[in-house]
mmCIF file of the N, C-alpha and C atoms, coordinates in Angstrom:
data_MODEL
# 
_entry.id   MODEL 
# 
loop_
_atom_site.group_PDB 
_atom_site.id 
_atom_site.type_symbol 
_atom_site.label_atom_id 
_atom_site.label_alt_id 
_atom_site.label_comp_id 
_atom_site.label_asym_id 
_atom_site.label_entity_id 
_atom_site.label_seq_id 
_atom_site.pdbx_PDB_ins_code 
_atom_site.Cartn_x 
_atom_site.Cartn_y 
_atom_site.Cartn_z 
_atom_site.occupancy 
_atom_site.B_iso_or_equiv 
_atom_site.pdbx_formal_charge 
_atom_site.auth_seq_id 
_atom_site.auth_comp_id 
_atom_site.auth_asym_id 
_atom_site.auth_atom_id 
_atom_site.pdbx_PDB_model_num 
ATOM 1   N N  . ILE A 1 1  ? 95.773  110.254 101.305 1.00 0.00 ? 1  ILE A N  1 
ATOM 2   C CA . ILE A 1 1  ? 96.336  111.491 100.212 1.00 0.00 ? 1  ILE A CA 1 
ATOM 3   C C  . ILE A 1 1  ? 95.913  112.896 100.932 1.00 0.00 ? 1  ILE A C  1 
ATOM 4   N N  . ASN A 1 2  ? 97.046  113.584 101.172 1.00 0.00 ? 2  ASN A N  1 
ATOM 5   C CA . ASN A 1 2  ? 97.021  114.794 101.900 1.00 0.00 ? 2  ASN A CA 1 
ATOM 6   C C  . ASN A 1 2  ? 97.235  115.923 100.657 1.00 0.00 ? 2  ASN A C  1 
ATOM 7   N N  . THR A 1 3  ? 97.092  117.223 100.901 1.00 0.00 ? 3  THR A N  1 
ATOM 8   C CA . THR A 1 3  ? 97.211  118.364 99.818  1.00 0.00 ? 3  THR A CA 1 
ATOM 9   C C  . THR A 1 3  ? 98.252  119.183 100.668 1.00 0.00 ? 3  THR A C  1 
ATOM 10  N N  . PRO A 1 4  ? 99.364  119.549 100.003 1.00 0.00 ? 4  PRO A N  1 
ATOM 11  C CA . PRO A 1 4  ? 100.379 120.539 100.605 1.00 0.00 ? 4  PRO A CA 1 
ATOM 12  C C  . PRO A 1 4  ? 99.741  121.934 100.937 1.00 0.00 ? 4  PRO A C  1 
ATOM 13  N N  . LYS A 1 5  ? 100.571 122.793 101.730 1.00 0.00 ? 5  LYS A N  1 
ATOM 14  C CA . LYS A 1 5  ? 100.378 123.901 101.857 1.00 0.00 ? 5  LYS A CA 1 
ATOM 15  C C  . LYS A 1 5  ? 100.632 125.072 100.723 1.00 0.00 ? 5  LYS A C  1 
ATOM 16  N N  . LYS A 1 6  ? 100.136 126.253 100.757 1.00 0.00 ? 6  LYS A N  1 
ATOM 17  C CA . LYS A 1 6  ? 100.289 127.174 99.648  1.00 0.00 ? 6  LYS A CA 1 
ATOM 18  C C  . LYS A 1 6  ? 101.682 127.409 99.501  1.00 0.00 ? 6  LYS A C  1 
ATOM 19  N N  . PRO A 1 7  ? 102.287 127.595 98.506  1.00 0.00 ? 7  PRO A N  1 
ATOM 20  C CA . PRO A 1 7  ? 101.854 127.709 97.025  1.00 0.00 ? 7  PRO A CA 1 
ATOM 21  C C  . PRO A 1 7  ? 101.938 126.384 96.261  1.00 0.00 ? 7  PRO A C  1 
ATOM 22  N N  . ASN A 1 8  ? 102.021 125.339 97.026  1.00 0.00 ? 8  ASN A N  1 
ATOM 23  C CA . ASN A 1 8  ? 102.353 124.205 96.187  1.00 0.00 ? 8  ASN A CA 1 
ATOM 24  C C  . ASN A 1 8  ? 100.834 123.191 96.135  1.00 0.00 ? 8  ASN A C  1 
ATOM 25  N N  . SER A 1 9  ? 100.899 122.394 95.230  1.00 0.00 ? 9  SER A N  1 
ATOM 26  C CA . SER A 1 9  ? 99.680  121.680 94.981  1.00 0.00 ? 9  SER A CA 1 
ATOM 27  C C  . SER A 1 9  ? 99.897  120.285 94.680  1.00 0.00 ? 9  SER A C  1 
ATOM 28  N N  . GLY A 1 10 ? 99.378  119.249 94.795  1.00 0.00 ? 10 GLY A N  1 
ATOM 29  C CA . GLY A 1 10 ? 99.275  117.864 94.424  1.00 0.00 ? 10 GLY A CA 1 
ATOM 30  C C  . GLY A 1 10 ? 98.695  116.898 95.431  1.00 0.00 ? 10 GLY A C  1 
ATOM 31  N N  . HIS A 1 11 ? 98.936  115.631 95.131  1.00 0.00 ? 11 HIS A N  1 
ATOM 32  C CA . HIS A 1 11 ? 98.371  114.752 96.028  1.00 0.00 ? 11 HIS A CA 1 
ATOM 33  C C  . HIS A 1 11 ? 99.460  114.002 96.678  1.00 0.00 ? 11 HIS A C  1 
ATOM 34  N N  . ARG A 1 12 ? 99.963  114.281 98.045  1.00 0.00 ? 12 ARG A N  1 
ATOM 35  C CA . ARG A 1 12 ? 100.899 113.609 98.789  1.00 0.00 ? 12 ARG A CA 1 
ATOM 36  C C  . ARG A 1 12 ? 100.555 112.444 99.188  1.00 0.00 ? 12 ARG A C  1 
ATOM 37  N N  . LYS A 1 13 ? 101.189 111.164 99.203  1.00 0.00 ? 13 LYS A N  1 
ATOM 38  C CA . LYS A 1 13 ? 100.829 109.949 99.549  1.00 0.00 ? 13 LYS A CA 1 
ATOM 39  C C  . LYS A 1 13 ? 101.138 109.967 101.137 1.00 0.00 ? 13 LYS A C  1 
ATOM 40  N N  . VAL A 1 14 ? 100.297 109.501 102.134 1.00 0.00 ? 14 VAL A N  1 
ATOM 41  C CA . VAL A 1 14 ? 100.651 109.361 103.484 1.00 0.00 ? 14 VAL A CA 1 
ATOM 42  C C  . VAL A 1 14 ? 99.821  108.234 104.015 1.00 0.00 ? 14 VAL A C  1 
ATOM 43  N N  . ALA A 1 15 ? 100.429 107.907 105.207 1.00 0.00 ? 15 ALA A N  1 
ATOM 44  C CA . ALA A 1 15 ? 99.628  106.569 105.811 1.00 0.00 ? 15 ALA A CA 1 
ATOM 45  C C  . ALA A 1 15 ? 99.490  107.068 107.356 1.00 0.00 ? 15 ALA A C  1 
ATOM 46  N N  . ARG A 1 16 ? 98.366  106.539 107.813 1.00 0.00 ? 16 ARG A N  1 
ATOM 47  C CA . ARG A 1 16 ? 98.203  106.716 109.403 1.00 0.00 ? 16 ARG A CA 1 
ATOM 48  C C  . ARG A 1 16 ? 98.758  105.289 109.879 1.00 0.00 ? 16 ARG A C  1 
ATOM 49  N N  . VAL A 1 17 ? 99.799  105.433 110.862 1.00 0.00 ? 17 VAL A N  1 
ATOM 50  C CA . VAL A 1 17 ? 100.437 104.575 111.219 1.00 0.00 ? 17 VAL A CA 1 
ATOM 51  C C  . VAL A 1 17 ? 100.469 104.496 112.648 1.00 0.00 ? 17 VAL A C  1 
ATOM 52  N N  . ARG A 1 18 ? 100.102 103.008 113.307 1.00 0.00 ? 18 ARG A N  1 
ATOM 53  C CA . ARG A 1 18 ? 100.000 102.680 114.953 1.00 0.00 ? 18 ARG A CA 1 
ATOM 54  C C  . ARG A 1 18 ? 101.464 102.240 115.225 1.00 0.00 ? 18 ARG A C  1 
ATOM 55  N N  . LEU A 1 19 ? 102.153 102.945 115.885 1.00 0.00 ? 19 LEU A N  1 
ATOM 56  C CA . LEU A 1 19 ? 103.602 102.583 116.407 1.00 0.00 ? 19 LEU A CA 1 
ATOM 57  C C  . LEU A 1 19 ? 103.417 101.628 117.352 1.00 0.00 ? 19 LEU A C  1 
ATOM 58  N N  . SER A 1 20 ? 104.576 100.875 117.721 1.00 0.00 ? 20 SER A N  1 
ATOM 59  C CA . SER A 1 20 ? 104.713 99.837  118.735 1.00 0.00 ? 20 SER A CA 1 
ATOM 60  C C  . SER A 1 20 ? 104.401 100.609 120.134 1.00 0.00 ? 20 SER A C  1 
ATOM 61  N N  . SER A 1 21 ? 104.530 101.734 120.238 1.00 0.00 ? 21 SER A N  1 
ATOM 62  C CA . SER A 1 21 ? 104.147 102.475 121.390 1.00 0.00 ? 21 SER A CA 1 
ATOM 63  C C  . SER A 1 21 ? 102.704 102.862 121.610 1.00 0.00 ? 21 SER A C  1 
ATOM 64  N N  . ARG A 1 22 ? 101.858 102.271 120.588 1.00 0.00 ? 22 ARG A N  1 
ATOM 65  C CA . ARG A 1 22 ? 100.276 102.589 120.558 1.00 0.00 ? 22 ARG A CA 1 
ATOM 66  C C  . ARG A 1 22 ? 100.078 103.965 120.318 1.00 0.00 ? 22 ARG A C  1 
ATOM 67  N N  . VAL A 1 23 ? 101.014 104.726 119.583 1.00 0.00 ? 23 VAL A N  1 
ATOM 68  C CA . VAL A 1 23 ? 100.836 106.190 119.150 1.00 0.00 ? 23 VAL A CA 1 
ATOM 69  C C  . VAL A 1 23 ? 100.478 106.057 117.959 1.00 0.00 ? 23 VAL A C  1 
ATOM 70  N N  . GLU A 1 24 ? 99.158  106.941 117.314 1.00 0.00 ? 24 GLU A N  1 
ATOM 71  C CA . GLU A 1 24 ? 99.123  106.894 115.993 1.00 0.00 ? 24 GLU A CA 1 
ATOM 72  C C  . GLU A 1 24 ? 99.740  108.088 115.388 1.00 0.00 ? 24 GLU A C  1 
ATOM 73  N N  . VAL A 1 25 ? 100.395 108.078 114.205 1.00 0.00 ? 25 VAL A N  1 
ATOM 74  C CA . VAL A 1 25 ? 101.157 109.135 113.660 1.00 0.00 ? 25 VAL A CA 1 
ATOM 75  C C  . VAL A 1 25 ? 100.831 109.040 112.193 1.00 0.00 ? 25 VAL A C  1 
ATOM 76  N N  . THR A 1 26 ? 100.888 110.114 111.421 1.00 0.00 ? 26 THR A N  1 
ATOM 77  C CA . THR A 1 26 ? 100.717 110.266 109.930 1.00 0.00 ? 26 THR A CA 1 
ATOM 78  C C  . THR A 1 26 ? 102.395 110.052 109.555 1.00 0.00 ? 26 THR A C  1 
ATOM 79  N N  . ALA A 1 27 ? 102.773 109.269 108.512 1.00 0.00 ? 27 ALA A N  1 
ATOM 80  C CA . ALA A 1 27 ? 103.864 109.157 107.858 1.00 0.00 ? 27 ALA A CA 1 
ATOM 81  C C  . ALA A 1 27 ? 103.668 109.288 106.517 1.00 0.00 ? 27 ALA A C  1 
ATOM 82  N N  . TYR A 1 28 ? 104.579 109.981 105.809 1.00 0.00 ? 28 TYR A N  1 
ATOM 83  C CA . TYR A 1 28 ? 104.733 110.227 104.279 1.00 0.00 ? 28 TYR A CA 1 
ATOM 84  C C  . TYR A 1 28 ? 105.344 109.025 103.797 1.00 0.00 ? 28 TYR A C  1 
ATOM 85  N N  . ILE A 1 29 ? 104.688 108.617 102.318 1.00 0.00 ? 29 ILE A N  1 
ATOM 86  C CA . ILE A 1 29 ? 105.155 107.599 101.581 1.00 0.00 ? 29 ILE A CA 1 
ATOM 87  C C  . ILE A 1 29 ? 105.844 108.045 100.503 1.00 0.00 ? 29 ILE A C  1 
ATOM 88  N N  . PRO A 1 30 ? 107.285 108.036 100.553 1.00 0.00 ? 30 PRO A N  1 
ATOM 89  C CA . PRO A 1 30 ? 108.078 108.859 99.375  1.00 0.00 ? 30 PRO A CA 1 
ATOM 90  C C  . PRO A 1 30 ? 108.206 108.029 98.076  1.00 0.00 ? 30 PRO A C  1 
ATOM 91  N N  . GLY A 1 31 ? 108.596 108.542 96.983  1.00 0.00 ? 31 GLY A N  1 
ATOM 92  C CA . GLY A 1 31 ? 108.624 107.720 95.625  1.00 0.00 ? 31 GLY A CA 1 
ATOM 93  C C  . GLY A 1 31 ? 107.247 107.720 95.058  1.00 0.00 ? 31 GLY A C  1 
ATOM 94  N N  . ILE A 1 32 ? 107.456 107.174 93.674  1.00 0.00 ? 32 ILE A N  1 
ATOM 95  C CA . ILE A 1 32 ? 106.178 107.043 92.796  1.00 0.00 ? 32 ILE A CA 1 
ATOM 96  C C  . ILE A 1 32 ? 105.449 105.721 93.195  1.00 0.00 ? 32 ILE A C  1 
ATOM 97  N N  . ASP A 1 33 ? 104.329 105.507 93.421  1.00 0.00 ? 33 ASP A N  1 
ATOM 98  C CA . ASP A 1 33 ? 103.448 104.559 93.496  1.00 0.00 ? 33 ASP A CA 1 
ATOM 99  C C  . ASP A 1 33 ? 103.784 103.668 94.852  1.00 0.00 ? 33 ASP A C  1 
ATOM 100 N N  . HIS A 1 34 ? 103.012 102.830 95.495  1.00 0.00 ? 34 HIS A N  1 
ATOM 101 C CA . HIS A 1 34 ? 103.329 102.226 96.460  1.00 0.00 ? 34 HIS A CA 1 
ATOM 102 C C  . HIS A 1 34 ? 102.464 101.049 96.597  1.00 0.00 ? 34 HIS A C  1 
ATOM 103 N N  . ASN A 1 35 ? 102.508 100.007 97.629  1.00 0.00 ? 35 ASN A N  1 
ATOM 104 C CA . ASN A 1 35 ? 101.939 98.747  97.585  1.00 0.00 ? 35 ASN A CA 1 
ATOM 105 C C  . ASN A 1 35 ? 101.033 98.790  98.821  1.00 0.00 ? 35 ASN A C  1 
ATOM 106 N N  . LEU A 1 36 ? 101.060 99.726  99.764  1.00 0.00 ? 36 LEU A N  1 
ATOM 107 C CA . LEU A 1 36 ? 100.570 99.692  101.123 1.00 0.00 ? 36 LEU A CA 1 
ATOM 108 C C  . LEU A 1 36 ? 99.054  99.446  101.193 1.00 0.00 ? 36 LEU A C  1 
ATOM 109 N N  . GLN A 1 37 ? 98.508  98.587  101.978 1.00 0.00 ? 37 GLN A N  1 
ATOM 110 C CA . GLN A 1 37 ? 97.048  98.571  102.233 1.00 0.00 ? 37 GLN A CA 1 
ATOM 111 C C  . GLN A 1 37 ? 96.911  98.654  103.701 1.00 0.00 ? 37 GLN A C  1 
ATOM 112 N N  . GLU A 1 38 ? 95.694  98.329  103.931 1.00 0.00 ? 38 GLU A N  1 
ATOM 113 C CA . GLU A 1 38 ? 95.098  98.683  105.419 1.00 0.00 ? 38 GLU A CA 1 
ATOM 114 C C  . GLU A 1 38 ? 95.884  98.216  106.539 1.00 0.00 ? 38 GLU A C  1 
ATOM 115 N N  . HIS A 1 39 ? 96.278  96.843  106.441 1.00 0.00 ? 39 HIS A N  1 
ATOM 116 C CA . HIS A 1 39 ? 97.000  96.117  107.719 1.00 0.00 ? 39 HIS A CA 1 
ATOM 117 C C  . HIS A 1 39 ? 98.485  95.937  107.340 1.00 0.00 ? 39 HIS A C  1 
ATOM 118 N N  . SER A 1 40 ? 99.080  96.590  106.420 1.00 0.00 ? 40 SER A N  1 
ATOM 119 C CA . SER A 1 40 ? 100.455 96.657  106.135 1.00 0.00 ? 40 SER A CA 1 
ATOM 120 C C  . SER A 1 40 ? 101.417 96.888  107.418 1.00 0.00 ? 40 SER A C  1 
ATOM 121 N N  . SER A 1 41 ? 102.399 96.321  107.892 1.00 0.00 ? 41 SER A N  1 
ATOM 122 C CA . SER A 1 41 ? 103.319 96.805  108.638 1.00 0.00 ? 41 SER A CA 1 
ATOM 123 C C  . SER A 1 41 ? 104.499 97.533  107.906 1.00 0.00 ? 41 SER A C  1 
ATOM 124 N N  . VAL A 1 42 ? 104.904 98.645  108.401 1.00 0.00 ? 42 VAL A N  1 
ATOM 125 C CA . VAL A 1 42 ? 105.955 99.524  107.977 1.00 0.00 ? 42 VAL A CA 1 
ATOM 126 C C  . VAL A 1 42 ? 106.877 99.789  108.889 1.00 0.00 ? 42 VAL A C  1 
ATOM 127 N N  . LEU A 1 43 ? 108.215 100.243 108.487 1.00 0.00 ? 43 LEU A N  1 
ATOM 128 C CA . LEU A 1 43 ? 109.029 100.710 109.234 1.00 0.00 ? 43 LEU A CA 1 
ATOM 129 C C  . LEU A 1 43 ? 109.157 102.172 108.961 1.00 0.00 ? 43 LEU A C  1 
ATOM 130 N N  . VAL A 1 44 ? 109.197 102.981 110.292 1.00 0.00 ? 44 VAL A N  1 
ATOM 131 C CA . VAL A 1 44 ? 109.085 104.390 110.051 1.00 0.00 ? 44 VAL A CA 1 
ATOM 132 C C  . VAL A 1 44 ? 110.349 105.149 110.632 1.00 0.00 ? 44 VAL A C  1 
ATOM 133 N N  . ARG A 1 45 ? 110.791 106.245 109.965 1.00 0.00 ? 45 ARG A N  1 
ATOM 134 C CA . ARG A 1 45 ? 111.943 106.947 110.266 1.00 0.00 ? 45 ARG A CA 1 
ATOM 135 C C  . ARG A 1 45 ? 111.399 108.349 110.817 1.00 0.00 ? 45 ARG A C  1 
ATOM 136 N N  . GLY A 1 46 ? 112.246 109.352 111.534 1.00 0.00 ? 46 GLY A N  1 
ATOM 137 C CA . GLY A 1 46 ? 111.634 110.773 111.483 1.00 0.00 ? 46 GLY A CA 1 
ATOM 138 C C  . GLY A 1 46 ? 111.956 111.350 110.394 1.00 0.00 ? 46 GLY A C  1 
ATOM 139 N N  . GLY A 1 47 ? 111.521 112.599 110.316 1.00 0.00 ? 47 GLY A N  1 
ATOM 140 C CA . GLY A 1 47 ? 111.802 113.648 109.058 1.00 0.00 ? 47 GLY A CA 1 
ATOM 141 C C  . GLY A 1 47 ? 110.678 114.055 108.692 1.00 0.00 ? 47 GLY A C  1 
ATOM 142 N N  . ARG A 1 48 ? 110.342 115.260 108.880 1.00 0.00 ? 48 ARG A N  1 
ATOM 143 C CA . ARG A 1 48 ? 109.130 115.968 108.556 1.00 0.00 ? 48 ARG A CA 1 
ATOM 144 C C  . ARG A 1 48 ? 108.999 116.259 107.061 1.00 0.00 ? 48 ARG A C  1 
ATOM 145 N N  . VAL A 1 49 ? 107.920 116.464 106.545 1.00 0.00 ? 49 VAL A N  1 
ATOM 146 C CA . VAL A 1 49 ? 107.630 117.026 105.107 1.00 0.00 ? 49 VAL A CA 1 
ATOM 147 C C  . VAL A 1 49 ? 107.260 118.453 105.119 1.00 0.00 ? 49 VAL A C  1 
ATOM 148 N N  . LYS A 1 50 ? 108.202 119.142 104.633 1.00 0.00 ? 50 LYS A N  1 
ATOM 149 C CA . LYS A 1 50 ? 107.879 120.659 104.708 1.00 0.00 ? 50 LYS A CA 1 
ATOM 150 C C  . LYS A 1 50 ? 106.422 121.190 104.218 1.00 0.00 ? 50 LYS A C  1 
ATOM 151 N N  . ASP A 1 51 ? 106.110 120.605 103.451 1.00 0.00 ? 51 ASP A N  1 
ATOM 152 C CA . ASP A 1 51 ? 104.663 121.205 102.585 1.00 0.00 ? 51 ASP A CA 1 
ATOM 153 C C  . ASP A 1 51 ? 103.387 120.587 103.322 1.00 0.00 ? 51 ASP A C  1 
ATOM 154 N N  . LEU A 1 52 ? 103.624 119.573 104.324 1.00 0.00 ? 52 LEU A N  1 
ATOM 155 C CA . LEU A 1 52 ? 102.490 118.892 104.734 1.00 0.00 ? 52 LEU A CA 1 
ATOM 156 C C  . LEU A 1 52 ? 102.424 119.134 106.378 1.00 0.00 ? 52 LEU A C  1 
ATOM 157 N N  . PRO A 1 53 ? 101.363 119.796 106.769 1.00 0.00 ? 53 PRO A N  1 
ATOM 158 C CA . PRO A 1 53 ? 101.280 120.176 108.347 1.00 0.00 ? 53 PRO A CA 1 
ATOM 159 C C  . PRO A 1 53 ? 101.212 118.989 109.045 1.00 0.00 ? 53 PRO A C  1 
ATOM 160 N N  . GLY A 1 54 ? 101.812 118.628 110.072 1.00 0.00 ? 54 GLY A N  1 
ATOM 161 C CA . GLY A 1 54 ? 101.428 117.565 110.934 1.00 0.00 ? 54 GLY A CA 1 
ATOM 162 C C  . GLY A 1 54 ? 102.085 116.204 110.541 1.00 0.00 ? 54 GLY A C  1 
ATOM 163 N N  . VAL A 1 55 ? 102.884 116.165 109.525 1.00 0.00 ? 55 VAL A N  1 
ATOM 164 C CA . VAL A 1 55 ? 103.691 115.046 109.103 1.00 0.00 ? 55 VAL A CA 1 
ATOM 165 C C  . VAL A 1 55 ? 104.980 115.190 109.419 1.00 0.00 ? 55 VAL A C  1 
ATOM 166 N N  . LYS A 1 56 ? 105.336 114.204 110.302 1.00 0.00 ? 56 LYS A N  1 
ATOM 167 C CA . LYS A 1 56 ? 106.672 114.341 111.070 1.00 0.00 ? 56 LYS A CA 1 
ATOM 168 C C  . LYS A 1 56 ? 107.593 113.105 110.727 1.00 0.00 ? 56 LYS A C  1 
ATOM 169 N N  . TYR A 1 57 ? 106.896 112.040 110.055 1.00 0.00 ? 57 TYR A N  1 
ATOM 170 C CA . TYR A 1 57 ? 107.623 110.744 109.829 1.00 0.00 ? 57 TYR A CA 1 
ATOM 171 C C  . TYR A 1 57 ? 107.484 110.434 108.305 1.00 0.00 ? 57 TYR A C  1 
ATOM 172 N N  . ARG A 1 58 ? 108.521 109.489 107.883 1.00 0.00 ? 58 ARG A N  1 
ATOM 173 C CA . ARG A 1 58 ? 108.435 108.989 106.719 1.00 0.00 ? 58 ARG A CA 1 
ATOM 174 C C  . ARG A 1 58 ? 108.597 107.394 106.698 1.00 0.00 ? 58 ARG A C  1 
ATOM 175 N N  . VAL A 1 59 ? 107.947 106.705 105.863 1.00 0.00 ? 59 VAL A N  1 
ATOM 176 C CA . VAL A 1 59 ? 107.954 105.429 105.632 1.00 0.00 ? 59 VAL A CA 1 
ATOM 177 C C  . VAL A 1 59 ? 109.354 104.831 104.977 1.00 0.00 ? 59 VAL A C  1 
ATOM 178 N N  . ILE A 1 60 ? 109.817 103.937 105.403 1.00 0.00 ? 60 ILE A N  1 
ATOM 179 C CA . ILE A 1 60 ? 111.226 103.400 104.887 1.00 0.00 ? 60 ILE A CA 1 
ATOM 180 C C  . ILE A 1 60 ? 110.676 102.455 103.778 1.00 0.00 ? 60 ILE A C  1 
ATOM 181 N N  . ARG A 1 61 ? 111.163 102.667 102.416 1.00 0.00 ? 61 ARG A N  1 
ATOM 182 C CA . ARG A 1 61 ? 110.749 101.947 101.397 1.00 0.00 ? 61 ARG A CA 1 
ATOM 183 C C  . ARG A 1 61 ? 111.752 100.753 101.372 1.00 0.00 ? 61 ARG A C  1 
ATOM 184 N N  . GLY A 1 62 ? 111.315 99.519  101.167 1.00 0.00 ? 62 GLY A N  1 
ATOM 185 C CA . GLY A 1 62 ? 112.119 98.160  100.599 1.00 0.00 ? 62 GLY A CA 1 
ATOM 186 C C  . GLY A 1 62 ? 112.336 97.457  101.962 1.00 0.00 ? 62 GLY A C  1 
ATOM 187 N N  . THR A 1 63 ? 111.468 97.745  103.135 1.00 0.00 ? 63 THR A N  1 
ATOM 188 C CA . THR A 1 63 ? 111.426 96.995  104.234 1.00 0.00 ? 63 THR A CA 1 
ATOM 189 C C  . THR A 1 63 ? 110.066 96.451  104.742 1.00 0.00 ? 63 THR A C  1 
ATOM 190 N N  . LEU A 1 64 ? 110.066 95.322  105.429 1.00 0.00 ? 64 LEU A N  1 
ATOM 191 C CA . LEU A 1 64 ? 108.785 94.764  105.711 1.00 0.00 ? 64 LEU A CA 1 
ATOM 192 C C  . LEU A 1 64 ? 107.671 94.644  104.561 1.00 0.00 ? 64 LEU A C  1 
ATOM 193 N N  . ASP A 1 65 ? 106.707 95.282  104.635 1.00 0.00 ? 65 ASP A N  1 
ATOM 194 C CA . ASP A 1 65 ? 105.416 95.250  103.682 1.00 0.00 ? 65 ASP A CA 1 
ATOM 195 C C  . ASP A 1 65 ? 105.715 96.247  102.579 1.00 0.00 ? 65 ASP A C  1 
ATOM 196 N N  . THR A 1 66 ? 106.664 97.099  102.567 1.00 0.00 ? 66 THR A N  1 
ATOM 197 C CA . THR A 1 66 ? 106.705 98.248  101.645 1.00 0.00 ? 66 THR A CA 1 
ATOM 198 C C  . THR A 1 66 ? 107.744 97.860  100.623 1.00 0.00 ? 66 THR A C  1 
ATOM 199 N N  . VAL A 1 67 ? 107.518 97.867  99.179  1.00 0.00 ? 67 VAL A N  1 
ATOM 200 C CA . VAL A 1 67 ? 108.314 97.519  98.317  1.00 0.00 ? 67 VAL A CA 1 
ATOM 201 C C  . VAL A 1 67 ? 109.065 98.843  97.883  1.00 0.00 ? 67 VAL A C  1 
ATOM 202 N N  . GLY A 1 68 ? 110.230 98.539  97.100  1.00 0.00 ? 68 GLY A N  1 
ATOM 203 C CA . GLY A 1 68 ? 111.101 99.719  96.673  1.00 0.00 ? 68 GLY A CA 1 
ATOM 204 C C  . GLY A 1 68 ? 110.346 100.275 95.573  1.00 0.00 ? 68 GLY A C  1 
ATOM 205 N N  . VAL A 1 69 ? 110.835 101.542 95.037  1.00 0.00 ? 69 VAL A N  1 
ATOM 206 C CA . VAL A 1 69 ? 110.284 102.119 93.976  1.00 0.00 ? 69 VAL A CA 1 
ATOM 207 C C  . VAL A 1 69 ? 110.807 101.608 92.468  1.00 0.00 ? 69 VAL A C  1 
ATOM 208 N N  . LYS A 1 70 ? 109.852 101.045 91.782  1.00 0.00 ? 70 LYS A N  1 
ATOM 209 C CA . LYS A 1 70 ? 110.248 100.509 90.364  1.00 0.00 ? 70 LYS A CA 1 
ATOM 210 C C  . LYS A 1 70 ? 111.119 101.445 89.576  1.00 0.00 ? 70 LYS A C  1 
ATOM 211 N N  . ASN A 1 71 ? 112.140 100.738 88.679  1.00 0.00 ? 71 ASN A N  1 
ATOM 212 C CA . ASN A 1 71 ? 112.914 101.555 87.757  1.00 0.00 ? 71 ASN A CA 1 
ATOM 213 C C  . ASN A 1 71 ? 113.620 102.532 88.203  1.00 0.00 ? 71 ASN A C  1 
ATOM 214 N N  . ARG A 1 72 ? 113.915 102.678 89.537  1.00 0.00 ? 72 ARG A N  1 
ATOM 215 C CA . ARG A 1 72 ? 114.723 103.765 90.035  1.00 0.00 ? 72 ARG A CA 1 
ATOM 216 C C  . ARG A 1 72 ? 116.227 103.573 89.844  1.00 0.00 ? 72 ARG A C  1 
ATOM 217 N N  . GLN A 1 73 ? 116.934 104.665 89.127  1.00 0.00 ? 73 GLN A N  1 
ATOM 218 C CA . GLN A 1 73 ? 118.396 104.506 88.870  1.00 0.00 ? 73 GLN A CA 1 
ATOM 219 C C  . GLN A 1 73 ? 119.147 105.383 89.807  1.00 0.00 ? 73 GLN A C  1 
ATOM 220 N N  . GLN A 1 74 ? 118.558 106.768 90.130  1.00 0.00 ? 74 GLN A N  1 
ATOM 221 C CA . GLN A 1 74 ? 119.591 107.383 90.807  1.00 0.00 ? 74 GLN A CA 1 
ATOM 222 C C  . GLN A 1 74 ? 118.868 107.622 92.413  1.00 0.00 ? 74 GLN A C  1 
ATOM 223 N N  . GLY A 1 75 ? 119.690 107.962 93.251  1.00 0.00 ? 75 GLY A N  1 
ATOM 224 C CA . GLY A 1 75 ? 119.233 107.961 94.463  1.00 0.00 ? 75 GLY A CA 1 
ATOM 225 C C  . GLY A 1 75 ? 118.638 106.822 95.027  1.00 0.00 ? 75 GLY A C  1 
ATOM 226 N N  . ARG A 1 76 ? 119.053 105.677 94.873  1.00 0.00 ? 76 ARG A N  1 
ATOM 227 C CA . ARG A 1 76 ? 118.340 104.381 94.914  1.00 0.00 ? 76 ARG A CA 1 
ATOM 228 C C  . ARG A 1 76 ? 118.142 104.085 96.434  1.00 0.00 ? 76 ARG A C  1 
ATOM 229 N N  . SER A 1 77 ? 119.124 104.648 97.401  1.00 0.00 ? 77 SER A N  1 
ATOM 230 C CA . SER A 1 77 ? 118.931 104.014 98.713  1.00 0.00 ? 77 SER A CA 1 
ATOM 231 C C  . SER A 1 77 ? 117.932 104.706 99.520  1.00 0.00 ? 77 SER A C  1 
ATOM 232 N N  . LYS A 1 78 ? 117.564 105.677 99.169  1.00 0.00 ? 78 LYS A N  1 
ATOM 233 C CA . LYS A 1 78 ? 116.394 106.371 99.888  1.00 0.00 ? 78 LYS A CA 1 
ATOM 234 C C  . LYS A 1 78 ? 115.115 105.787 99.439  1.00 0.00 ? 78 LYS A C  1 
ATOM 235 N N  . TYR A 1 79 ? 115.187 104.883 98.483  1.00 0.00 ? 79 TYR A N  1 
ATOM 236 C CA . TYR A 1 79 ? 113.740 104.399 98.039  1.00 0.00 ? 79 TYR A CA 1 
ATOM 237 C C  . TYR A 1 79 ? 113.737 102.789 97.872  1.00 0.00 ? 79 TYR A C  1 
ATOM 238 N N  . GLY A 1 80 ? 114.930 102.162 98.827  1.00 0.00 ? 80 GLY A N  1 
ATOM 239 C CA . GLY A 1 80 ? 115.004 100.755 98.852  1.00 0.00 ? 80 GLY A CA 1 
ATOM 240 C C  . GLY A 1 80 ? 115.021 100.056 97.547  1.00 0.00 ? 80 GLY A C  1 
ATOM 241 N N  . VAL A 1 81 ? 116.103 100.406 96.714  1.00 0.00 ? 81 VAL A N  1 
ATOM 242 C CA . VAL A 1 81 ? 116.134 99.890  95.443  1.00 0.00 ? 81 VAL A CA 1 
ATOM 243 C C  . VAL A 1 81 ? 117.635 99.099  95.421  1.00 0.00 ? 81 VAL A C  1 
ATOM 244 N N  . LYS A 1 82 ? 117.671 98.064  95.135  1.00 0.00 ? 82 LYS A N  1 
ATOM 245 C CA . LYS A 1 82 ? 119.146 97.396  94.934  1.00 0.00 ? 82 LYS A CA 1 
ATOM 246 C C  . LYS A 1 82 ? 119.813 97.816  93.595  1.00 0.00 ? 82 LYS A C  1 
ATOM 247 N N  . LYS A 1 83 ? 121.111 97.653  93.567  1.00 0.00 ? 83 LYS A N  1 
ATOM 248 C CA . LYS A 1 83 ? 121.710 98.142  92.324  1.00 0.00 ? 83 LYS A CA 1 
ATOM 249 C C  . LYS A 1 83 ? 121.368 97.022  91.343  1.00 0.00 ? 83 LYS A C  1 
ATOM 250 N N  . PRO A 1 84 ? 121.171 97.726  90.025  1.00 0.00 ? 84 PRO A N  1 
ATOM 251 C CA . PRO A 1 84 ? 120.720 97.083  88.858  1.00 0.00 ? 84 PRO A CA 1 
ATOM 252 C C  . PRO A 1 84 ? 121.933 96.176  88.399  1.00 0.00 ? 84 PRO A C  1 
ATOM 253 N N  . LYS A 1 85 ? 121.578 95.087  87.892  1.00 0.00 ? 85 LYS A N  1 
ATOM 254 C CA . LYS A 1 85 ? 122.876 94.069  87.252  1.00 0.00 ? 85 LYS A CA 1 
ATOM 255 C C  . LYS A 1 85 ? 123.293 94.764  85.926  1.00 0.00 ? 85 LYS A C  1 
# 
């Protein structure tokens, strides 16, 4: 959990990720709530988080060990949610 730069506040969810190239980076976990634990494998994409210094990657939700956001209706593709029936 990181805190953003001034003037924003909150607890931003981040994960320390070791890439296949053996480089360790900090990746932001978008959306509400997540199921990641210590040895979960995740897919990471580029894209910085403007108010978190040093965070230049994002976790892709809905792939590998990361589940999509529950009850998401709009902007679903960014959060790994299938179309509701």
